[in-house]
Structures are given as C-alpha cells and as structure tokens.
Steps between C-alpha positions, in 0.01 A plus 500: 500500500383749766169692522370701201159590629321795657771565764770516235299743290451730809864485571601595142252800516662609829856479352391678189352775715836529686682529169292774362467699829769757404439879486554534124330173393148546347260254340174605348185331645468291185866385530434401858204283367733337238761441770255328733354293220843390398578396864180303523566314176878442515488154650169382360673285231609256777149357458628337195849391631804678647728469200456812282205615712551868400418406137170331603320806638304561179388140482366504859311827432354345180375206714341735750316678216384167364398339823326805649346612174630846578776720372786577736606812300265707286783655306744278316788748515463526880487128528809433285700778666422379858581134394834614347580691826408211722712253294807718530536400865670172386747387243773712353507877476381477139143506633575836658692636203208425265261724691405854402537782752290717275203249468157653457189312644159658478666840420716480810882464513626192678869457570485126453874432533507709816207317660630151400838576662326599826303175501807289422703658774216498755443143425868418556499651848172339601639151575498542873342306788143563387554259203600206711283219635661527845285227657590251228871582532499450872321165471699378199186463283622676185604310187879470496531710188303789654685522838784724404272752335267528802799500736657798326173696551463363853847635590465841323341715778547844340539613144485879436614756249695781663517802270730705720774235473402382152477144616279200558529377861449132579484371863516113540461299814604135444477211748827302523329175406437646149867547433633155588385292201415534136156553345347378169530774229376421157704191410778552745564562874622825654570649844238761589759773566644452142152542356448808721822656353381430144154640569634822639737526202192456273329785688799724427503416132119566472537829689784617276305407192161641605640832625644558155138548399397696809763776526511776601217427756623160626869414523640180671864402491524272807336206681572495871456170669499414875481135603444396861563133566305375804707229668366212705743588786369725775675772696495556869158674472347195324489684167619356174846611398526680169756547226483793257602502132479831307592602154432752221472412134621819321467619144842389372575288204134408414387278354780253431608448858430245767410525869850429616660784311225750605543392866857359522492480882190274472645280234625232739175487701341233285226272617762224556720733709213637719357152554839378625562797719157481657547134580826572668373819670762717328299731281569872577343837392595634165437860390628640174 
C-alpha cells in the first residue's frame, strides 16, 4: 500500500493535535503519553502482514521484548490498555465500543475510548501527499496493486479538520492522465475518480462514527471535497487549463446510503464518464 513509516506517524500526531486543539478540550499529561504511544504503535502490526494488522500489535511487541531482551512496558495494565487503544484504529467500531472511558492505569484515569477515537480519526485524515512515493509514481516503478493507493495520497494535497464549520476539508489536485484509464484494485480494475469518491465517503463514515465518542468537544457532520483536474491543454499564457469538481458529503441517511445519493449531482460523473469527456475535451466545472 502506501507509506506507514516515520512520516505517517508525524502526520497522525499533527492531525491529532489539530483535533484536540479546542478551548474546552483537555487531556492530562498521562493521557497525552497514552495517545502518543497509541499513535506510534497503531500500524506496527504491518510487520506481520497487512490483513488484520491491528490485531497483530501485541505479537510484534512480544517479539521486541524477546529479541531485545528488554520489556517494552513495565506495567501490564498500561501495556494492554495502550495495545487495545492502538488496535481500535482498524476494524469495526466494536474495538472502540469495548474500551473503558473510566480506565485506571497506575492510579490515573485514562479515557481509553476517547483517546482511541482521536487516533482512529487522525489516522483517517492522514492519508495525504506525505504518504506517497511520488518519485516512484512519476517513473512508473510501483507494483500495479500499489499504484492506486499511492496515487490517492499523491493527489490529496490538503486534509484538515475545521472545527468552525464542523467539517473535514480535502483538496485534491489530479493530473488528467490519471483519470483516463483504470487501475488495479484488489482483484478488479477501477477508475481513480471512482476510488476517490469511495475513499471520501469512507472518511465521512469514519468521522460520523468517531465523533459519537468525542462529543461535545469534537463534532463533524460533513466532508468537503475540492478536486482540481490539471489538463494537458495550455491556455494563452502557457499554463495548464484546469477543471474544478466540488462536493460536500453531509450527515443524511448514514450509514445505509451510497455516494450517488449523498451527492446526487455527482452521480453521473463516474470514471467512465470523466474519461470520455476528457478525451473529447468536453468536461466542465461542477459545483454542488
């Protein structure tokens, strides 16, 4: 997939900081430690394979203890709580529901459910350009199955939580060439724009779910998406022409609803449609 290393960890910390930077939001120093440890550990299970990686965190920590002849956590309750918090970033919401918001570690209260929801939401909005191997994309050196994941991050230039408008704002810039043909995705092929729609819809679902655990301090009911398509054609000033697509995914009808119903004016703008229109130079701006 895309990058899960040091850069991603730094971005998740940055996004988590944005989420908790509200006037009424307070975390104790120990809760901040637990939050940071959860962020550092949330993807470590990928060392043992992507599938179910969130469930492999404890196994990797056990290997670290064994191989380094040291103990990662001196207190077993602290270790188990932080592992449970970190594993809640993936899978269903059951991992969040099972956490205790009145947990006590070393005689200190830790709002485990609250912290896990912050990590899960921060991770969701940390899939931007910093996670892409941009040089490999430009030179066509990525494995086919990885291209669409890196391409999504490559095109996502801005991802930010805006508390004043209760939304997550995404800004994409996509070269025309990435919208003309399909890409490998799991065992199928998809147009990149269709995958972008699905990914932004997933962000909306994650935001609605996570903020149920974060209210009243954090509330999100919308994902606002701006897509700029950079065309190959130039204008009279030798600059690439651009086409703009903009849409909001609002909190209506969740969760049993598809992208087309949430954004009906975008429903016809499928990958096939955009590819055809770009090839015939007939694609126009859409704002809804």
